[in-house]
N, C-alpha and C positions, 0 to 999 in steps of 0.2 A: 254108085252110091253118092248121095248128096253130101255136102260138107256143112257142118253146123258148128258155130263157135259162140262163145259168150264171155262176158265180163261182168263180175259182180263185186262191188266194193262193200265189203263187210263192215268197214269203218264209218259208213254213212256219208262219205264224200260223194259229190256228184260225179257221174261218169264223164270222162273226157271223151267226147264224141270222136276225136281224131284217133284215139286208141282203137275204138271199135271199127272205124273205117279202115285202119291199117290191117286189122285182123281179117276183115272181109276181103281186102285186096290180096292178102296172103293165101286165101283159100280159093282164089280164082281158078287155078288149074284143076282143082278137085271137083268143081261144079260148073260146067260150061253153059248151063241152060238158064243163067240169070239168077236173080235173088235180090235180097235187100237187107237192110238192118232195121232194128226197132229198139227203142229205149223205153224203160218203164218210168223214168222221171224220179227214181229213188236210188240211183247208183248202179243200175244194172242195164244190160243190153244184150241182144243176141243178133247174130248174123247168119245168113243162109245162102248157100250157093247150090243151085239145083242141078241134078242129073236125073232127067225124067225117065221113068221106067214103066209107068202105067198111062193109059189114055187120059185119065183124070188129071194126072200130074202136069200135063202140058198146059193146063189152064189155071193151075193153082198159083196163089200169091202167098209167098212166105217171106218173113214171118207173118203169121195171122195175128191180128189185134182185135180183141173183142170190144164191144161197146163199153164195157166196164174197165177197160185198160189192160186186162190180162193178155199176155203174149204167149204164143206157142209156135214152135217149129218142130218139124219131124220128118224123118225119112221113113215113111210107113206105107203099107198096103193093107187095107181092111177087107176082109172076106165077108163080113156081115153087114154090108152097106144097106141093103133093103130094110133089115131089122132096125138099124140105127136111124135111118131116114124117118121111119114111122114113129120112133120114140123121141126124136129130137127136133121136129119141125118148128116148135115154138122158139128154139134157140138159134135157128139158122137165119142168116142175113137176107137170104133170097130164096125163092121157090123155083129151083131150076133142076134140070136133069144133069147139070154139070157141077153139082156140089162135090167138092174135092174131099179126099180123105182127111186132110189137115183141118178142114172146116168141120167135119164130123167129129174129129178128136177134140177140138176146142169146144164145140157144143156139148160134147159128153162131159168135159171138165166143168162147164158151167152148170150142168144138171146134177152130176153126181159127185163133184168135188174130187178129193184125193182118191176116191175109190173108182174113178173113171176107167183106169186100165182094165179092170176086170170085166167091163162091158164091151171092150173092143175085140 
């Protein structure tokens, strides 16, 4: 199972990037397959340490950052990939057979907003 962490400053103060880096480093033993951090520029950030379990997860990049700045991380496996691919083409960054589950989840959020989990 991959490791996911995050920091959100509810007081509106900017995120201290060193705090997020420290959290990411603390999760190193939980996710041996790489990962990264991403900040939203508004006092929040997430970090991801991968532990790959599907063939698609070996090529995924997390956290995923959409062109509009929204950030998503997840440790997921989607069983309705073909259906989602046909519904979400316009929201995907590339047209490849190696589109990852996290890319599909982010595209679903872009299309359906907060109701996106019901489509996964």
